N, C-alpha and C positions, 0 to 999 in steps of 0.2 A: 483793568476795570474788566471784571467777570459780567459775563453776559448770559443770556438764557433767551429762549425763542419763545416767543406767543404761546405756542404749542407745548411747549415743555410744562410751561407755568398752568395752562388751562388741564393738559395730564395729572397734574400732581393734586390740583382741585377737585376732579373727577374721583382720582384715587381716596379722595377724603382726609388729603393732608391739610394742616390749616398753615396758612401759609400769610404773612405781614406784608402786605402788598399798600406802597404808597404812590397814589396819583397826584404830580404834580402839574397837572393841568388848568388851564383857568376856570373860573367857575361855570361858564356858557358850554365850554367843551363836557365838563363832567356833568350838566343837565342833561345833553345827549345820552348820557350811559356810562356806567361805571362797573367797573369787575365787581360782583358782589361780596362784601365784606370789604374792601378796600376802604383805606384812610385815605382823605383827602387833605393835602396839605400843598397849596401854591409854588413853586419854583422859588418864586421872589421870597416866600415867607421860610423859605428851609432855613436861613442863616439864623432865625430868630426862634424857630419852633422846634427844632432838632432835637432838643431836650424832652421833647414830648416820646420819643422815641427810647427804647432800650437797648443799651449796648449788648447783651446778652441774647439778642434774638436777632435771625437775619431778618432781612428786608430786600421787596422786590419792589423797584421803582419801574412807575410807569407814565409816559406822556402820550403825545398822539403818533408821534413816529419812533420815539427812542432818543433823538437828540437832547432834549430838555432832561429828560431822565439820566441822560447819562452825564450831565453837567450836575445834576445833583447829587450822584452816585458818587462822582469824584471829590464833590465837596464831602459828604458823610464819611466817605473811606478815608479822607485826610483827617477829620474827625474822631476814628478808629472804632465808626462801625460797620458792621458784617453787611454789605449791602450787595446786590444783583441786578444791574439794567437789563430791563426786559426789551431784546432788541425789535425794532419794527414799531413798538407802540401800542397802540390801539387799533390802527391801519390794520396791523396784522393779526389782531384779535378775532379768532372763530367764537368764543364761547358765550355764556349767558353776560348780560348787564343788567343793571336795576338801574 
């Protein structure tokens, strides 16, 4: 499984890169702050909603600590998506949230 640090994701965003970020946390967690521009799909909805994602794009998966997004990353990799897990999740995130 490919992983990237929260700092590396933040640097990419600060450098103007357009990233496809998917936050798999629950609604109450997302209400406390989400990375600007991230798409919210709860982990439990990934099997039904993964078709909303484009297999020609790269995605960065995010959760609170990196464990749930890791499970989502493994599932989506098996479905043929280019997915990278953000290690440490939002606990490691120091950038802006909305």
